[in-house]
N, C-alpha and C positions, 0 to 999 in steps of 0.2 A: 268163808272166803278169806283169802290172804292178799296182802298188798305190798307194793314196793314203791320207792320214790325215785323219779327220774328227773334229771336236770339236763336238758339238751340230749346229748348222746352218752351221758354218764349216769350211773346209778349210785344211790347212797349206800355206803358200806358201814360206817360207824362214826362215832364222835371221838376225838382225841383232845388232849390238853384240857382235861377236866370239863369236857362238853362245849368247848369254845371253837374247835376247829372240825368241820365236817370232812370226812374222807370219802372219796368217790372211786368207782372203778368203771372201766370202759368194757362193754360187751364186745370184745374184739376176737373171740375164738369160741368154738363150740363148747358148750357147757359152762362158760365163764359166768353167765348171768346167774347161775345158782349160788354164786358167792355174795351177791347183793343181799342187803339186810331185808328180811321178810317180816312184815308186821301182821299180827293176827287181828288187831283192831284198826279199823279205818281211821278213827279219830287220832290215834297215835301217828299214823302215816301222814295224815293231813297236817298235824302239828309240825312235824319235821319238814314237810314240803313247804310250809309257810315260812319257816326259818331259812331254808336254803334256796328259795325261789324256784321250787320244782313242782311237779305234778304227781298225783297218785295214780298208779297203774294197778289193775287187778292182776294177780298172779294166776296163770292158767292152772286148771285142775291137774294137769300132768306134771307140774313142777313141784 
């Protein structure tokens, strides 16, 4: 299984500024969601979600 982190209508993309500033993207067009960071390990996704106030979502098998 694979995972991604969502905060409201935004998805976690990456960290910047040495890991101090999270960068998010909005799923506002077809195929855009594929740009979001995909986690292979649930615990890593849960860790990020905890830091950014988000939730972990399972990535569909077709993604």
